[in-house]
C-alpha positions in Angstrom: -9.6 42.8 7.0 -12.3 45.4 5.6 -11.9 45.4 1.5 -10.7 49.5 1.2 -13.5 51.8 -1.0 -13.0 52.9 -3.8 -11.8 56.6 -4.7 -13.4 59.5 -6.7 -12.2 58.5 -10.2 -13.4 54.6 -9.6 -16.7 55.6 -8.9 -16.8 57.6 -12.0 -15.8 54.7 -13.9 -18.5 52.6 -11.9 -21.4 54.8 -12.6 -20.2 55.1 -16.7 -20.2 51.4 -16.7 -23.4 50.9 -15.0 -25.2 53.5 -17.4 -23.6 51.9 -20.1 -25.4 48.5 -18.8 -28.5 50.0 -18.3 -28.4 51.7 -22.1 -27.9 48.9 -24.1 -29.4 46.3 -21.6 -30.9 43.7 -24.2 -27.1 43.7 -25.6 -25.2 43.8 -22.2 -26.8 41.3 -20.8 -25.0 38.3 -21.3 -22.1 40.4 -20.2 -23.4 40.8 -17.0 -25.0 37.9 -15.8 -22.5 35.1 -15.1 -23.3 31.3 -13.5 -21.4 30.0 -11.1 -22.1 26.0 -10.3 -22.7 24.6 -6.6 -19.1 23.4 -6.6 -17.5 27.0 -7.6 -17.1 30.0 -6.0 -16.0 33.4 -8.1 -13.4 36.1 -6.6 -14.7 39.4 -8.0 -12.3 41.9 -8.7 -13.7 45.9 -9.4 -10.8 47.7 -10.8 -7.9 45.3 -9.6 -9.5 45.1 -6.2 -12.1 42.5 -4.3 -14.9 43.8 -3.8 -16.7 41.6 -1.0 -14.6 39.9 1.4 -16.7 36.9 1.0 -16.8 35.1 -2.5 -19.9 34.9 -4.5 -22.1 32.2 -5.6 -23.6 29.6 -6.3 -25.7 30.7 -8.8 -26.4 33.8 -10.8 -24.1 36.6 -9.8 -23.4 40.4 -11.9 -20.7 41.8 -12.6 -19.9 45.1 -14.4 -18.5 45.4 -17.8 -15.3 46.8 -18.5 -14.4 47.0 -14.8 -15.2 44.0 -13.2 -13.2 40.7 -13.8 -13.7 37.2 -11.6 -11.9 34.2 -11.3 -13.7 30.8 -10.2 -12.2 28.7 -7.5 -13.3 25.3 -7.6 -14.3 24.0 -3.7 -14.3 19.9 -4.6 -11.6 17.9 -3.2 -8.5 17.2 -5.2 -5.6 14.6 -5.0 -2.3 14.4 -6.8 0.4 12.2 -6.7 3.8 12.5 -5.1 6.3 11.4 -7.4 9.1 8.9 -6.2 11.0 10.9 -3.8 15.3 9.5 -3.1 15.1 9.5 0.3 18.1 9.1 2.6 17.0 8.2 6.2 18.4 8.0 9.5 20.3 5.1 9.4 21.8 6.5 5.9 19.7 4.0 4.0 18.6 5.0 0.3 15.1 4.2 -0.1 11.9 5.8 -2.6 8.9 6.9 -1.4 6.2 7.5 -3.1 2.4 9.1 -1.7 -1.2 10.5 -2.1 -2.3 14.1 -1.0 -5.9 15.1 -0.9 -6.6 18.8 -0.4 -9.6 21.4 -1.4 -9.6 25.0 -1.0 -10.7 26.4 2.1 -11.0 30.1 1.4 -11.4 31.2 -2.2 -10.2 34.9 -1.5 -7.2 33.8 0.3 -6.0 31.0 -2.6 -6.6 33.8 -5.4 -5.2 36.7 -4.0 -2.0 35.1 -1.8 -0.5 32.7 -3.8 -0.1 32.7 -7.6 -0.9 29.0 -8.3 -2.7 26.9 -5.1 -2.6 23.9 -7.0 1.2 23.9 -8.0 2.5 25.2 -4.8 0.7 22.4 -2.4 2.2 19.9 -4.8 6.0 20.8 -4.7 5.3 21.5 -0.6 4.3 17.8 -0.3 7.3 17.0 -2.0 9.8 18.3 0.4 7.7 17.7 3.2 7.8 14.2 2.9 11.6 14.4 1.9 11.7 16.1 5.5 9.7 14.0 7.9 11.2 10.7 6.5 14.7 11.7 6.8 14.1 12.1 10.5 12.8 8.7 10.6 15.1 4.9 10.3 14.1 2.5 7.8 12.3 0.4 10.5 10.1 3.5 11.7 9.6 4.2 7.4 8.2 0.8 6.6 6.0 0.2 10.4 4.9 3.4 11.1 3.3 4.8 7.7 -0.2 5.7 9.2 2.3 8.1 12.2 4.1 9.8 9.1 1.1 10.2 6.7 -0.7 12.1 10.2 2.6 14.3 10.8 2.9 15.3 7.1 -1.0 16.1 7.0 -0.3 18.6 9.9 2.5 20.1 8.9 1.2 20.7 5.3 -2.1 21.7 6.8 -0.4 24.9 9.0 1.8 25.4 6.2 -0.9 25.9 3.5 -3.6 27.7 6.0 -2.4 31.1 4.9 -2.8 30.3 1.2 -6.9 28.8 1.7 -5.6 25.2 1.0 -7.0 22.6 3.6 -5.1 19.0 3.4 -7.4 16.4 4.2 -5.4 13.4 3.8 -2.1 12.4 3.0 -1.7 8.5 2.5 2.0 6.6 1.7 1.4 5.0 -1.3 5.2 2.5 -1.8 8.6 2.0 0.1 11.1 0.5 -2.5 14.3 -0.9 -1.0 17.1 -1.1 -3.3 17.9 -4.7 -4.6 21.0 -5.2 -2.2 19.5 -4.7 0.9 16.3 -6.7 -0.3 18.5 -9.5 -0.6 20.2 -8.8 2.7 17.0 -8.6 4.5 15.9 -11.6 2.6 19.1 -13.8 3.6 18.4 -12.3 7.3 15.0 -13.6 7.1 15.9 -16.9 5.8 19.2 -17.3 8.4 16.6 -16.7 11.4 13.9 -19.1 9.7 16.7 -21.6 9.7 18.0 -21.1 13.1 14.0 -21.1 14.7 13.7 -24.7 12.7 16.8 -25.8 13.9 16.4 -25.1 17.3 12.6 -24.1 17.5 13.5 -21.0 19.2 14.0 -16.9 17.7 17.4 -15.7 17.7 15.8 -12.5 17.9 18.4 -11.2 20.8 20.8 -10.5 17.9 18.5 -8.1 16.5 19.6 -5.6 19.5 23.3 -6.1 18.3 22.2 -4.3 15.2 24.1 -7.0 12.6 23.3 -6.8 9.2 24.0 -8.4 6.1 26.3 -11.6 5.7 27.8 -10.8 9.3 24.1 -11.7 10.4 23.7 -14.9 8.2 26.9 -16.1 10.2 26.1 -15.1 13.3 22.4 -16.9 13.2 23.6 -19.6 11.9 26.4 -20.4 14.1 23.8 -20.1 16.9 21.7 -22.0 15.3 24.2 -24.8 14.9 25.6 -24.3 18.8 21.9 -24.8 19.9 21.1 -28.0 17.8 24.4 -29.6 19.4 22.6 -29.0 22.5 19.6 -30.3 21.9 21.2 -33.1 19.9 23.4 -33.8 23.2 20.2 -33.8 25.6 18.2 -36.3 22.8 21.4 -38.8 23.0 20.6 -39.0 27.0 17.0 -39.4 26.3 17.7 -42.2 23.7 20.2 -43.9 26.1 18.3 -44.0 28.4 15.0 -45.6 26.6 16.5 -47.5 24.0 12.8 -48.0 22.6 12.7 -44.2 21.2 15.7 -44.4 18.9 12.9 -47.1 17.2 10.3 -44.6 17.8 12.1 -42.1 15.6 13.3 -44.0 13.3 9.5 -44.8 12.6 8.8 -41.6 12.6 11.5 -40.5 9.4 10.1 -43.0 7.4 6.9 -41.7 7.8 7.9 -38.5 6.7 10.0 -39.9 3.9 6.8 -41.8 2.6 4.7 -38.7 3.2 7.1 -37.1 0.3 6.5 -39.7 -2.2 10.2 -40.5 -2.3 11.3 -44.1 -3.3 14.0 -44.6 -1.6 14.2 -46.1 2.4 16.9 -45.6 4.0 17.7 -48.4 7.1 20.2 -47.6 10.0 23.0 -49.8 10.6 23.6 -49.8 14.6 27.4 -48.9 15.5 27.3 -51.4 17.9 27.4 -54.1 15.2 30.4 -52.5 13.8 32.7 -52.1 16.6 33.9 -56.1 16.5 35.3 -55.3 13.0 36.4 -51.8 14.2 38.8 -53.4 17.1 40.0 -55.8 14.5 43.4 -55.8 13.6 
């Protein structure tokens, strides 16, 4: 959009300001000359209107005293932390999530003319966007798909702040904090799964598809592990019955394990066959 032209009265004030500057030039030189750094741009207002559709700088610029004002805009990339947000996920789990956003001013004129405080507006929008996006994800997606969530946030924020002259360069999810009760439940779930795998050498992942959680998961996985362990013991007993020497080898292996743990206790198994004579006596 082209800047609107000044009216007759405005041109009169501009003329008087220019004559005043020329007349008192040695004194007004410090009022007229302004220095803009390489990473800054100046948006100049003349009688309240933006004088040009492009910002001024870097380097030395000239402003007329009394009728010109200007605002410096920093073009460097800035970052801010998103405060921890209490978020209810899609599967009704409360988590605390925080992040960091990197952004910079892409259009200095829009950042000054279209929004009162571009930095603060971007910060507040990042908080609400984080809550809205994570509210559509379940806990597993929040924990595993951080890169996808960060990219979605970056796209949404960049589109929303385009009219403010802000370009969001990067968004990162820093930390996801779970409630203590949920952490204990997940730890118990993982411990039960490891115990089951240790007993039977296979995973109980089929129970994950059933959606079991907490203590119910622990009981189910433990019961599944005991059942599979009993089946494995049955098969092992059949193998030992066919090859009696296997029992002796298993005994030697157990002794080796006990000795490796620096344990001074040695257990000697007593065959049940030796006790059969005493059991049948009356």
